[in-house]
VEXLUMBA-191413 format. One record per residue (C-alpha): residue in one letter; x, y, z. Coordinates in steps of 0.25 Angstrom, whole numbers, plus 2048, in hexadecimal, padded with zeros to 3 digits. Layout:
aXYZ
...
END
This chain:
x83A7ED843
x82F7F384C
x8237F3846
x81E80184D
x81C80A843
x81F81B842
x81682183D
x818831839
x80C83C838
x810846830
x80B85782F
x81085E823
x82085C823
x821857833
x820849837
x81B845846
x822838848
x81582D84F
x81881F853
x80F816850
x80C80684F
x80A800843
x7FD80083F
x7F17F4842
x7E97ED839
x7DE7F983B
x7E4804832
x7DF811836
x7DD81D82E
x7D2824826
x7C981A81C
x7CC81E80D
x7BE81C80D
x7BA827815
x7BE83180E
x7B583E80D
x7AD840802
x7B384A7FB
x7C28457FB
x7C484C7EF
x7C685A7F4
x7CA858802
x7D384B7FE
x7DB8557F5
x7DE861800
x7E285780A
x7E984D801
x7F285A7FD
x7F385D80B
x7F985080D
x80184F801
x80885B807
x80C854814
x81084780D
x81B84F805
x81F856810
x822849817
x82984480C
x83285080C
x83484E81A
x83983E818
x84384580E
x84884D817
x84D84381F
x85483C814
x86283F810
x865841802
x8688327FE
x85C82E804
x8558397FD
x85A8337EF
x8568257F2
x8468297F6
x8448327EC
x83E82E7DF
x83A8377D4
x82B8397D0
x82E8317C2
x8348247C8
x82A81C7C3
x83380F7C9
x8348147D5
x8268177D6
x8228087D3
x82D8037DD
x8267FD7E7
x8227EE7EB
x81D7E57F5
x82A7DE7F4
x8367DD801
x8417E77FB
x84B7DA7FA
x8417D77EE
x83D7E47EA
x8477F27E7
x8417FE7EC
x84880B7EC
x8488177F6
x84C818804
x84980A80D
x84180D81A
x84C805822
x85781081D
x85081D823
x850823830
x844823839
x844831836
x84182E827
x83A823829
x83282C832
x830837826
x82C82E81C
x820828824
x81D835825
x81A835817
x814829817
x80982E823
x80383A81D
x80283580F
x7FA828814
x7ED82681B
x7EE822829
x7EA814825
x7F2813819
x800818821
x7FD80D82D
x7F9803822
x80680681C
x80E80682A
x8087F882C
x80A7F181E
x8177F8822
x81B7F1830
x8167E482A
x8237E2822
x82A7E3831
x8217D9836
x8247D1829
x8337D182D
x8327CB839
x8297C1836
x8327BC82A
x83F7C0832
x8427C8823
x8477D682A
x8517D681E
x8457D6816
x8397DB81A
x8357E7823
x8327F7823
x8417FA821
x8407F6814
x8377FE80E
x839808804
x835817803
x8378227F8
x83282E7F2
x82F8317E3
x82E83F7DF
x83084B7E6
x82684D7F2
x81C8597F0
x80D85C7F4
x80A85A7E6
x81384F7E2
x8148467DA
x81C83E7E3
x81C8317EC
x8228287F6
x8248197F8
x825812803
x824801801
x82B7F4804
x8277E6805
x8147E7805
x8147F7805
x8168007FB
x81180C7FD
x8128187F1
x80C8267F5
x80C82F7E9
x80983F7ED
x8058467E1
x7FA8507DF
x7F78537EF
x7F38447EE
x7FA8377F4
x7F782A7EC
x7FC81C7F1
x7FC8137E5
x80180A7E1
x8048047F0
x8087F67F6
x8007F2802
x8037E5808
x8097DE815
x8107D3818
x80C7CF825
x7FE7D3823
x7FC7D3833
x8087D583D
x80B7D884B
x80F7E684E
x81A7EC859
x80B7EE862
x8077E285F
x7FC7E5855
x7F67DC84A
x7FA7E483D
x7F37E2831
x7F77EA826
x7ED7E881E
x7E27E1826
x7D77EC825
x7D97E9815
x7D87DA816
x7CD7DA81F
x7C57E4818
x7C77DE80A
x7C17D0810
x7B67D7816
x7B37DD808
x7B47D2800
x7AC7C980A
x7A07D5809
x79E7D17FB
x7937C87F7
x7947BC7EF
x7927BF7E1
x79D7CD7E4
x7A77C57EB
x7A77BD7E1
x7AA7C87D7
x7B57CD7E0
x7BC7BF7E3
x7C47BC7D6
x7CD7B07DC
x7CE7AA7EA
x7DB7AB7E9
x7E37B87EC
x7ED7BE7E1
x7F97C77E1
x7F97D77DE
x7F57D97D1
x7FB7E77CF
x8067E67DC
x8137EC7DB
x8197EE7CD
x8097EE7C6
x80A7FD7C4
x8028047BA
x7F97F67B9
x7EA7F57B9
x7E17EB7BE
x7D37E77BB
x7C87E77C3
x7C47DA7C8
x7BB7D67D3
x7AD7DD7D8
x7AD7EB7D5
x7A87F47E1
x79D7F97DB
x7957EB7DD
x7987ED7EA
x78E7F17F6
x7917FF7FC
x7987F9809
x7A17EF800
x7A57FC7F7
x7A8803806
x7AF7F980A
x7B67F67FD
x7BA8067FE
x7BF80480E
x7C97F9809
x7CE8017FC
x7CE80C806
x7DA80680C
x7E48077FF
x7E08157FB
x7E0819808
x7EE81780A
x7F0825808
x7EE83080F
x7DE835812
x7DB840808
x7E18377FC
x7DB82A802
x7CE832800
x7D08367F2
x7D68297EE
x7C88217F5
x7BF82C7EC
x7C78267DF
x7C481A7E4
x7B681C7E7
x7B58227D8
x7B88147D2
x7B380C7DB
x7A88077CF
x7B48017C8
x7BC7FA7D3
x7BC7ED7D7
x7BF7E37E4
x7C67D57DE
x7CA7CA7E9
x7D27BE7E8
x7D47B57F1
x7CB7AF7FF
x7BF7B9804
x7C07B3812
x7C77BD81C
x7D67BA820
x7D87B4812
x7E47B9808
x7DC7BF7FD
x7DE7CB7F2
x7D57D77EE
x7D57E27E5
x7CD7EF7E2
x7D07F37D5
x7C98017D0
x7CC80C7C6
x7D78117CF
x7DA8067D8
x7E07F97DA
x7E17F17E8
x7E77E67EA
x7E77DC7F6
x7EF7CF7F5
x7F37C47FE
x8027BD7FB
x8087B07FE
x80F7AD809
x8197A7800
x8287A4807
x8287B1810
x8237BF80E
x8297C4801
x8207CE7FA
x8197CA7EE
x8117D07E2
x8197D47D6
x8267DD7D7
x8267E87D1
x8307E67C5
x83F7E77C3
x83D7F57C1
x8397F77CE
x8447EE7D4
x8387E37D6
x83B7D47D3
x8387C87D8
x83D7C67E7
x84C7C27E9
x84E7B37EE
x84D7B17FA
x8437BD7FD
x8397B7805
x82A7B37FE
x8287AE7F0
x81C7A47EC
x80E7AD7EC
x8147BA7F1
x81A7BA7E4
x80E7B97DA
x80D7C07CE
x8017CC7CE
x7F47C77CF
x7F87B97D2
x7F27AF7D9
x7F77AF7EA
x7FA7A17EE
x7FB79F7FD
x7F67AE7FF
x7F77B380F
x7F07BF816
x7FF7C181B
x8067C780F
x7FC7D0807
x8027DB7FB
x7F97E77F6
x7F77F17ED
x7F07FF7EB
x7F28067DE
x7EA8107D5
x7EC80C7C7
x7E981B7C4
x7F38217CF
x7FF8197CF
x80A8217D7
x80082D7D7
x80182E7C9
x7F28347C7
x7F583E7D2
x8058407CC
x7FE8437BE
END
């Protein structure tokens, strides 16, 4: 499959299709940290306008489907099992529900991409496309096009699309899951899985793409900006660990570890917020601005932790933990191949151990929070959560 990606821009219910190459490592768009100071008022008005566009795009997508497809893609808002049915495993190892991307027509694919583009920021949308395209690169590198690739991603709609909601869309597959909830004129994207494999690849235009490259680079810059005493407080181990709150860990919390951001210098705090902004900035700008205001309000209770070497170019784990925030970034072991890792989402959600013969194993199947031996920079798991707002519960109440 060609790695060029189709971008979709939406105005109201109309979609204008633009062809664009896969994004390079330097994702563009407005940083979440550059929000206007009075985000609460401006963001509410802008966010309401955005949710109207998202709803229009969702209804346009539904109009492209036949009755059987509509039944397959649609779930009740109260269907908690479907909300939690996401994983970093490829479909052979995890049973998803909804419509598989490869079974959609080009027009249907374009219409779903329109939902994502209007609900996500430019940076967030570009990053999702780059992570997604990595699975095509994975298929080419491994020769396992029957196991990996963009065609094996799934889409679903939970609840009835409306401007006020609540409803949500799901998009996900191997190493990527976006759970976007629209409720009360707001958009949230927690929990979402932010990962990739390979972590660097060449697109159809010959450009090197690092979907999480800016995140990796900025994380090492932050930890290495700390003085010796502060770094000692932040670095909790010399070996990376697996995700603690990955797939299947909904409703759980994690105790803050590492160094409180309140102990960092003003420049270091700004760098931390820029790094956090790559996750909070997944959603459209108005919602990202309001989300960043929320993070800043809890900055005094937010901590930064690190496991692994601090030399740039080494595989290392980091985490931010705050009142409304959990971010984890965890390099995985090479294992026997590119199988997804982390704890599966449980039998009720179609999870379980990888099937016999599936690529992978070893450290890639480590338990939550377990040490990862033989970790590599080329296989990254990551999660972004708000323990107070999983699947938009705070907005929907």
